[in-house]
N, C-alpha and C positions, 0 to 999 in steps of 0.2 A: 320667208315667203317668196315664192317665184314671182318675177315680175310679169304683169299681164301682157300678153303678146297682142301686138297690133297688126290686124289683118289688112294688107294692101294688095291691089291686084297684081303688082310686080314688086320685087325688091326696091326699097327706096334708094335713089341715088344719095351719093355722099358728097356734100360741098364743104371744102376745107376753106377757112377765112384766116390769112395771116394778120399779124400785128405790125406795129411801128417798126421801122428800120430793117425790116426782113422782106426778102423777095419771096413770091409765091413758091419758088423752088425749094424753100425751106421744108415744104410739106411732102415733097417727092416721094421719099421712102413710105409714108403713110398711104399716099396714093396707089403706090404699087402694091402694098400689103392688102388694102381693101379690094382693089382690082383683082388680086390673085385669089380673094375668097369670093369672086363673082359679082361684086358690086360696081356700079358705074360710078367711079370716083373721079373728082377733079378738084383743082385748086385754082380757081379764077383769079386773074390778076386785078388789082385795084384799078379804077379808072385812071388812065395816063401812065400806068406802070408799064414798062417795056418787057419784051418777052424773055429777055436775059438779064443777069445781075450787072454784066459789063454795060450793056445798052441803057439800063436804068440809071447807072451812075454817070454815063456820059450825056444823057439827055433828060434833064429833070423838069422840063417846061410843062410836060403833061401832068405831072403829079403835084406840082406846086399850087397851092391854093385849094386843094381838095377839101372839101367840107364833110362833116359826119352825115349831113343830109344826103349828099351826092353818093357818098360811099355805100350807106345802107340801101338807098334806093336802087343802086346798080345791082345789089344782090336780090332785092325784092322782084326787079324786073326779069332777072335771070330765073328765079323760082317760078314765077308766073307762066313761063314757057316750058316747065317740065311737066311730064305726064302725071306724075304723083309728087306729092310733097317730099322733100329730101331731109336727110339727117344733116344737121348743121354742125360742124367742129370748128371752133374758133380758138385762137391763142392771143392772150394779152388784149389788145384793143379789138382783135377779131373776136374775142368772147363777148365783147359789149356789143358788137354788130349782132351776133347770134342771139343774145338776150333780147335785143331790140326787135328783131324779126320774129322771134317766137311770141313775144308779147302782142305783136300785131297780127299773130295768127299764121306767120310764114314758118313752114318747117314741120316735120312730122316728130321730130325730137332733137335734142341738142346736147353737145359735150363742149364744156368750157374749161380751158387750161390757163391758170394764173390770170384770170379775167381781169380787165380794168373796170372801173366803175362808170357810171353814167354821167357823173359830174366831172369827169376828167381827171380823177385822182388815178394816176397810173400805178401800177404794182411797184412797191418798194423801190428798188433801185432806179426805175425808170422816172419815178417822180423826183427823186434826188437828182437825178442826171438833168432833168429840165432846168433846175437851177443853175447849173454849170455850163449852159449853152449861151454864151453872151449875145448872139444874135437875136435871141428870143426877147431881149429887153428892148429891141428897136422895132417899133410898130410898123416900120417900113418892110420888115422881113416877113409879114404876115402870109404873103403869097409865095414864099420862097420854099425850097425843099432843103432841109437841114441834114446834113451828112454827119455821122459819127466818126471819130477816129478809132484806131484799133483799141486804144486804152479805154476810150468811153464804152466801146462795144463789150469790152471785157468786163467793165463795171457793170453794165446793164444785164449782160446774158451770160458771161463766162466766169463768173467768180467761183463756181465749183470746178472749173477746170484749170490746167496749167496754162500758162501764157501762150505756149506755142500752139496748143489745140485750140484755144479761144480765137487766136489770130488766124488760124486755118479757116474756121467757120466764118469769121469776118470776112475774108476774102472770098468765101464761097457763096455767102448768102447776104451780107449787108448792104442796103441801098439807103439812099436819102429818103427822108419822111417829110410829109407836109407840115410846114410850120403851124398852119392854121389849126390842125388837130390838137396841137399843144397849146395854143394860145386862146383858142375858142372851141374846146372839145365838147361842151355840153349837149347832151342828146335830146333835152327836152324841146318840143315844138316840131319834131319831124312828123310829117303827115304823109304816110304811105297809103297808096291805093288799096282798095279791098283786097284782102288775101284770098287765095283760091279755095281754102277750106271752109268748113261750116262757121257760121257766126256763133258769137257767145264767148264764155270764158275759155281762154286758151287751154288745150288739152295735152300738149306735147310735154313729154318727160324730159327732165334735164339732169345731166351727170356733171359733177365738178371734180376736176382733177387739179391738185396743187403741188407745186414744188416746195422746196424749204425756203423759197424767196419770200412769198407773202407773209406778212406778220401773223402771228397766232390770233385766232378770233377774228379774221378778216371776212369771214364768210358772210356776216350779216351786212358788212359794208359792200360787198361785192355782188352779192345775190340779188338781182333786180327783177328776175323773171318769177311770178307767182303762179306755177302751174304744177302738175302732179310731180311728186317727188322732190319739189323745190325746197323742201325743209330737210331733206336728206343731208347728212354729213358728207364732206368731200372725202375723196380718196387722196391721201397725201403720199408723196415720195420724198421722205425726210432727207435723204442723202443726195437730192438732186437740185440743180439750180434752175433758173429761167431757160436754160438751153435744153431742157429735157425733152423738148419737142423734136430737135434735130441732132443732138450729139449722139455718141456711140451707143448710148443706152436708150435710144428712141424707141426701140421695138418693146420693151417692157411696158412702156406708157401707151403705145399705140394698141397693143394687144388687150389691154385693159379696156380701152375704148371700144375695140372691135368686139370683145366678148359681151359687153354691155349692149351694143347694137343688135348682136345676133340673138341675145336673150329676148329682145322685145320684138324683133322682126322675123326671127328664124335664120337659120344659116343657109346661105344660097348654095353652099357646098357642104351639105349636112355631114356626109359620110367622112370627108376630110377633117371636118371641124370637131366631130364628136369625140375623138380620142385625143386630140391635140390641145384643146383649151384646158387651162388650169384653174380658171376662176378670177374674178377681179381682185377679191382680197388678198390673193397671193402676190399680186404685182405692185400694190400700193398699200398703205396703211390707213384704215379708216380713222378719222379724227375722232 
């Protein structure tokens, strides 16, 4: 069955939300791809995040102590200023942000990739990694920003890559992350202002993309948004790790999301897209 198209006065903006230990620049290839297809695409920084990876590593004062409440509210504020509801695409903890926003009525649709849970259980390696960061056992570190070593980054994101490739992505994208999001990650209790859309049960569709990282059967524990298609099985990329958003195979994953968005909202560049798209199922494996 073909998905129901959603009529909007203009194509929806695309907003990308990154996760822990990654800079917004990790979405740049996706932003460029969606922009080339005519979408207004952007990857806003988290509150306190600096414009570049180097600056974010050098100055962590702004991002230390960042809470889930402030993080989610920053995206809600951005959405309220948009002319139409955007499509929200989030990776890891960014997927949690996306689901929280959709539940509150923010966003025309969502795509989540290796999404974290509302209760703070981070995907696979990130959850284990949390136990190996000694500073997190010190309550005085709650307002610090915690950096990963290249080895820790490889464990969390680069286990499907060789060491040299993982280390290159570490240098390109890795930044410190707020310790508070690891120590106090619960989403419950966030009170967002009224969303710009109609009131009632959320109506935004949601697509789930998963790498080989999340454990089998994790969908029920990661799926927190109860809207149209929310019971659909995820599209899995069984030979890919948590780096599938930014590593050399990013395009297959990004085009899967792009196809899905165009199926629902129409192609902004219909003529260019009609012969090029290959279909979602060809890029991932339905679970």
